[in-house]
C-alpha positions in Angstrom: 5.3 -25.8 -32.6 8.2 -27.4 -34.4 10.5 -24.4 -35.0 11.3 -21.3 -32.9 11.4 -17.9 -34.6 14.8 -16.2 -34.0 13.1 -13.3 -32.3 11.7 -15.6 -29.7 15.0 -17.1 -28.5 15.8 -16.4 -24.9 19.3 -15.6 -23.8 21.4 -12.6 -22.7 21.0 -10.0 -19.9 17.7 -9.8 -18.1 15.8 -6.6 -18.2 15.9 -4.5 -15.0 12.1 -5.0 -14.5 12.6 -8.8 -14.5 15.7 -8.9 -12.4 13.9 -6.9 -9.7 11.5 -9.8 -9.3 14.4 -12.1 -8.7 15.6 -9.9 -5.9 12.2 -9.3 -4.5 11.8 -13.1 -4.1 14.5 -12.9 -1.3 12.1 -10.6 0.7 8.7 -12.4 0.2 7.3 -15.3 -2.0 6.7 -14.2 -5.6 6.0 -17.5 -7.4 2.8 -17.5 -9.5 0.4 -20.5 -9.5 -1.7 -20.8 -12.7 -4.3 -23.4 -11.8 -6.3 -25.2 -14.5 -9.2 -27.6 -13.8 -9.8 -30.2 -16.5 -12.9 -32.4 -16.9 -12.2 -36.0 -16.4 -9.0 -38.0 -16.0 -6.5 -38.8 -18.8 -6.4 -42.4 -20.0 -2.8 -42.3 -19.1 -1.5 -39.7 -16.7 2.2 -40.5 -17.5 1.6 -40.0 -21.2 -0.3 -36.8 -20.6 2.6 -35.5 -18.5 5.2 -36.6 -21.1 3.3 -34.9 -23.9 3.1 -31.6 -21.9 6.9 -31.7 -21.2 7.5 -32.3 -24.9 5.5 -29.1 -25.7 7.5 -27.3 -23.0 10.7 -28.2 -24.8 9.4 -26.4 -27.9 8.7 -23.2 -25.9 11.9 -21.2 -25.7 10.8 -19.1 -22.7 10.4 -22.3 -20.6 13.8 -23.8 -21.6 15.8 -21.4 -19.5 17.3 -20.6 -16.2 19.0 -17.6 -14.6 22.8 -17.2 -14.2 23.9 -14.4 -11.9 27.0 -12.3 -12.3 29.5 -13.6 -9.8 30.7 -10.1 -9.0 27.1 -8.9 -8.6 27.6 -5.7 -10.6 25.9 -6.8 -13.8 22.4 -7.9 -14.3 21.7 -11.7 -14.3 21.5 -13.4 -17.6 19.1 -15.9 -19.2 20.9 -19.1 -20.2 19.4 -22.2 -22.0 18.4 -25.1 -19.7 17.0 -28.4 -20.7 13.4 -29.2 -19.6 13.9 -32.1 -17.2 11.4 -34.9 -16.3 11.4 -33.9 -12.7 9.8 -30.5 -13.6 6.5 -32.4 -13.6 5.3 -33.9 -10.4 2.2 -36.1 -10.0 0.8 -35.7 -6.4 -1.4 -38.1 -4.4 -4.0 -36.3 -2.3 -4.9 -37.5 1.3 -8.5 -37.0 0.2 -9.6 -36.4 -3.3 -11.6 -33.3 -2.7 -11.3 -29.8 -4.3 -10.5 -28.1 -1.0 -7.9 -30.8 -0.2 -6.4 -30.1 -3.6 -6.2 -26.4 -2.9 -4.6 -27.1 0.4 -2.0 -29.2 -1.4 -1.4 -26.3 -3.8 -0.8 -24.0 -0.9 1.7 -26.4 0.5 3.5 -26.6 -2.9 3.8 -22.8 -3.1 5.6 -22.7 0.2 8.4 -24.4 -1.7 9.6 -21.5 -3.8 11.3 -22.1 -7.1 15.0 -21.2 -7.5 15.1 -19.9 -11.1 18.9 -20.3 -11.1 18.1 -24.0 -11.3 14.6 -24.2 -12.8 12.2 -21.3 -13.4 8.9 -23.4 -13.4 7.4 -26.7 -12.4 4.2 -28.5 -13.2 2.0 -30.1 -10.5 -0.7 -32.7 -11.4 -3.5 -33.7 -9.1 -5.9 -36.5 -10.1 -8.5 -37.7 -9.4 -10.1 -34.7 -7.7 -13.8 -34.7 -6.9 -16.2 -31.7 -6.3 -14.3 -29.4 -8.7 -16.7 -26.6 -9.9 -18.0 -27.0 -13.4 -17.2 -30.7 -13.5 -19.0 -34.0 -12.7 -17.2 -37.0 -11.4 -13.4 -37.1 -11.2 -11.4 -34.2 -12.6 -7.7 -33.3 -13.1 -6.1 -30.2 -11.7 -2.8 -29.0 -13.2 -0.8 -26.2 -11.7 1.9 -24.3 -13.5 4.2 -22.9 -10.7 6.3 -20.3 -12.4 8.8 -17.7 -11.3 7.8 -14.1 -11.7 10.9 -13.3 -13.7 9.3 -15.1 -16.6 6.4 -12.6 -16.7 3.3 -11.1 -15.2 -0.2 -12.4 -15.4 -0.8 -11.8 -19.2 2.5 -13.3 -20.3 2.4 -16.4 -18.1 -1.2 -17.0 -19.3 0.2 -17.1 -22.8 2.9 -19.5 -21.8 0.3 -21.8 -20.2 -1.8 -21.5 -23.3 1.1 -22.8 -25.4 1.8 -25.5 -22.9 -1.8 -26.8 -23.0 -2.4 -26.8 -26.7 -2.4 -23.3 -28.3 -0.1 -22.8 -31.3 0.9 -19.2 -30.5 3.8 -18.2 -28.3 3.9 -15.0 -26.3 5.1 -11.9 -28.2 8.9 -11.4 -28.1 10.2 -8.4 -26.1 12.2 -5.5 -27.4 15.7 -6.1 -26.1 17.3 -3.2 -24.2 20.1 -1.5 -25.9 23.2 0.0 -24.3 22.4 3.4 -22.8 24.7 6.2 -21.7 24.3 6.2 -17.9 24.5 9.9 -17.3 22.1 10.7 -20.1 19.7 8.0 -18.9 19.6 9.2 -15.3 19.3 12.8 -16.4 16.4 12.0 -18.7 14.6 10.1 -16.0 15.0 12.9 -13.5 13.7 15.4 -16.0 10.7 13.2 -16.8 9.8 12.9 -13.1 9.9 16.6 -12.6 7.7 17.2 -15.6 5.2 14.5 -14.4 5.2 16.1 -10.9 4.7 19.6 -12.2 1.8 18.6 -14.5 0.2 16.7 -11.6 0.5 19.6 -9.2 -1.0 21.9 -11.8 -4.0 19.7 -12.2 -3.3 18.8 -15.8 -2.8 15.2 -14.9 -4.6 12.9 -12.5 -2.7 12.3 -9.2 -1.7 8.9 -7.9 -4.1 7.8 -5.2 -2.9 8.7 -1.7 -2.1 6.1 0.9 -5.0 4.9 3.1 -5.3 3.9 6.7 -4.5 0.3 7.3 -7.1 -2.3 8.4 -7.0 -5.7 9.9 -6.5 -7.3 6.4 -3.2 -5.4 6.3 -1.7 -7.4 9.2 1.5 -9.3 8.3 0.6 -12.8 7.1 1.6 -15.6 9.4 0.3 -19.1 10.1 -1.7 -21.1 7.5 -2.1 -19.8 4.0 -5.6 -20.7 2.6 -6.5 -20.9 -1.1 -10.2 -21.0 -2.1 -12.0 -20.3 -5.4 -15.6 -19.2 -6.4 -16.8 -19.5 -10.0 -19.6 -17.9 -12.0 -20.6 -17.1 -15.5 -19.2 -13.7 -16.7 -22.8 -12.5 -17.3 -23.4 -12.5 -13.5 -20.9 -9.7 -13.0 -22.2 -6.2 -13.4 -20.2 -3.4 -15.0 -18.4 -2.7 -18.2 -15.6 -5.2 -17.6 -15.1 -8.4 -15.7 -12.5 -6.6 -13.5 -14.9 -3.9 -12.5 -17.8 -6.4 -11.9 -15.5 -8.6 -9.7 -14.4 -5.5 -7.8 -18.0 -4.6 -6.9 -18.5 -8.1 -5.5 -15.2 -8.0 -3.6 -16.2 -4.6 -2.3 -19.5 -6.0 -0.9 -17.7 -8.9 0.8 -14.9 -6.8 2.3 -17.2 -4.1 3.4 -19.5 -6.5 5.3 -16.6 -8.4 6.7 -14.8 -5.3 8.1 -17.9 -3.6 9.3 -18.8 -6.7 11.3 -15.5 -6.3 13.0 -16.0 -2.6 13.9 -13.8 -1.3 11.2 -14.4 1.6 8.8 -14.3 0.4 5.1 -14.9 3.8 3.6 -11.4 4.1 2.1 -11.2 0.5 0.7 -8.6 0.4 -2.0 -7.1 -2.4 -4.2 -3.7 -2.7 -5.8 -4.4 -3.7 -9.4 -1.7 -4.7 -11.9 -2.4 -3.2 -15.3 -0.7 -4.0 -18.6 1.5 -1.2 -19.9 1.0 0.3 -23.3 3.5 0.0 -26.1 6.1 -2.6 -27.0 7.2 -4.7 -24.1 10.9 -4.3 -23.1 10.7 -6.8 -20.3 8.7 -9.9 -19.5 7.0 -8.1 -16.6 5.4 -5.4 -18.7 2.8 -4.0 -16.3 2.2 -1.3 -13.8 0.7 -1.4 -10.4 -2.2 1.1 -9.8 -4.4 1.8 -6.9 -8.2 1.7 -7.4 -10.8 2.6 -4.9 -13.7 0.2 -4.2 -16.0 3.2 -3.3 -18.3 1.2 -0.9 -19.9 4.5 0.2 -21.4 5.1 -3.3 -25.2 5.6 -3.0 -26.0 3.1 -5.7 -24.4 0.2 -7.5 -24.4 2.1 -10.8 -22.6 5.0 -9.1 -20.0 2.6 -7.5 -19.3 1.1 -10.9 -18.9 4.6 -12.4 -16.4 5.6 -9.7 -14.4 2.5 -10.1 -14.4 2.9 -13.9 -13.3 6.6 -13.5 -10.4 5.5 -11.3 -9.1 3.2 -14.1 -9.7 5.9 -16.7 -7.7 8.4 -14.6 -4.8 6.0 -14.3 -4.8 5.4 -18.1 -4.8 9.1 -18.7 -1.8 9.4 -16.5 0.1 6.7 -18.4 -0.6 8.6 -21.7 1.6 11.5 -20.6 4.7 11.8 -22.7 7.0 11.6 -19.7 5.3 8.7 -18.0 7.2 5.8 -19.5 10.6 7.3 -18.9 9.7 8.4 -15.3 8.2 5.0 -14.2 10.4 2.5 -15.9 13.5 1.2 -14.0 16.6 2.6 -15.6 18.9 0.1 -17.3 21.8 2.4 -16.4 21.6 1.7 -12.7 24.1 -1.0 -11.7 22.6 -4.3 -10.6 24.3 -4.1 -7.2 22.8 -0.7 -6.4 19.3 -1.8 -7.4 19.6 -5.1 -5.4 20.8 -3.2 -2.3 17.9 -0.8 -2.6 15.4 -3.7 -2.7 17.2 -5.3 0.3 16.9 -2.1 2.3 13.4 -1.1 1.2 10.8 -1.0 3.9 8.1 -3.6 3.1 7.3 -4.8 6.7 3.8 -4.7 8.2 2.5 -2.7 11.1 2.2 0.6 9.2 -0.5 3.2 9.9 -0.8 4.0 6.2 -0.6 1.5 3.3 -1.0 1.9 -0.5 -4.0 -0.6 -0.6 -5.9 -3.0 1.5 -5.8 -6.0 -0.9 -4.7 -7.0 -4.4 -7.0 -7.7 -7.3 -5.1 -9.3 -10.2 -7.4 -9.8 -13.2 -6.4 -11.8 -16.3 -8.4 -13.1 -19.3 -6.8 -16.4 -20.2 -8.6 -16.6 -23.5 -11.0 -19.1 -25.0 -11.8 -22.5 -23.3 -9.7 -24.4 -25.9 -7.0 -25.9 -23.6 -6.7 -29.6 -22.8 -4.5 -32.0 -20.8 -4.4 -35.7 -21.8 -7.5 -35.3 -23.9 -9.5 -33.6 -21.0 -11.0 -30.2 -21.7 -10.6 -27.2 -19.5 -13.4 -26.3 -17.1 -12.0 -23.1 -15.6 -8.7 -21.5 -14.5 -7.8 -19.7 -11.3 -4.8 -18.1 -9.6 -3.8 -16.6 -6.2 -1.6 -13.5 -6.1 1.1 -13.8 -3.5 0.6 -12.3 0.0 3.0 -9.5 0.9 4.1 -8.3 4.3 1.4 -5.5 4.3 -1.5 -7.6 3.2 -3.0 -10.9 4.4 -5.7 -11.1 1.7 -5.5 -11.1 -2.1 -7.7 -11.9 -5.0 -7.1 -13.3 -8.5 -9.8 -12.8 -11.1 -9.4 -15.2 -14.0 -11.5 -15.8 -17.1 -11.4 -18.6 -19.6 -14.3 -18.9 -22.1 -17.3 -17.6 -20.2 -16.3 -18.8 -16.8 -14.9 -16.4 -14.2 -13.1 -17.7 -11.2 -12.2 -15.5 -8.2 -9.3 -17.0 -6.3 -9.0 -15.9 -2.7 -5.6 -16.2 -1.0 -5.7 -15.4 2.8 -3.6 -15.9 5.9 -5.3 -17.4 8.9 -5.7 -16.3 11.7 -5.4 -12.7 10.3 -8.5 -13.4 8.1 -11.6 -15.5 9.0 -11.6 -17.2 5.7 -14.9 -19.1 6.0 -16.7 -15.9 7.0 -15.2 -13.9 4.2 -15.9 -16.6 1.6 -19.5 -16.8 2.6 -19.8 -13.0 2.1 -18.1 -13.1 -1.3 -20.2 -16.1 -2.4 -23.4 -14.1 -1.4 -22.1 -11.1 -3.3 -21.5 -13.1 -6.5 -25.0 -14.7 -6.3 -26.8 -11.5 -5.4 
């Protein structure tokens, strides 16, 4: 990458959907950690780091920071920011094991980024022993990135460019000025139409809230990150996401049943890419998908999970859906920020939207490298929120699937849960 197409330049006002992630970060951690395990150790780690930073300087979406409006009424803006040497940190581990590395990544994520200064940071751990899919010493590189720069698909494309792919993420369609009254009126009309068609049965309804379980306790104490890997052929179902959800369902059902809880309503919050041209870096929806652990057979469970996804996609095809669901650019930044500040996102609720998060991203072919070392697998760990102490990241590169588990102890007995998930994946 030696030149930057004009449409890929990054400056100007942030889209509302992206600014919201800046304000959410004041309520709970939102940084993403894209973890890549590479086979072997570079001949020169400093040279590998320097080469990666050079590539970062050629990626316009990484050479930015956020500037807020001093008065607070306008949306923040993206401004250019030089990629600095201190944005890459080489860590020394107390013990060079894979679990110790993940514990160090957990500690790193407790130090949230301030995108007003820098929106991403690179962490390098080497040598690391016992990394799945490798023999001998390996290198683990973590791209810690602020959520304002994108959801799972877009940040995966950024990481791909950082580790050797020539392609940049697609540019977004910049928001144009809108008439506030017309925009608000159109949104209200779209919501009424959507509600009427749902009530009439012409459109699938959004899944109702479910009774909370122990995994919905507010996270506190130690945050534990762990990863299990397998070949994608080991997962049943039409997609990796559905196959991984059946394994997670088995593990959560056994875990909760052993604790005297009823898992019949088990539900996952699943981010799903939106259709159409992206108008923000965070171009995705959140949907709620049942695990259906009470299905009489595995085939029936897979069918029900697949039907839930299909119902959500049918809903998003409605002509009013995009207008009704997208944050209006006409609402002043101060109003939206206040709404996020006052929104109830605390734990202790009787009803919750879901029991866990399952974020699933295909990060493409296994063609990435760092300092001449080839990629073995990639993983990630969706942030915990105040109403969930357990989340899952399902990430694919090449033929390798990694399920990253992010849990809060003592709310979750992590060892017990991982044993159950491992058994479900090898069943």
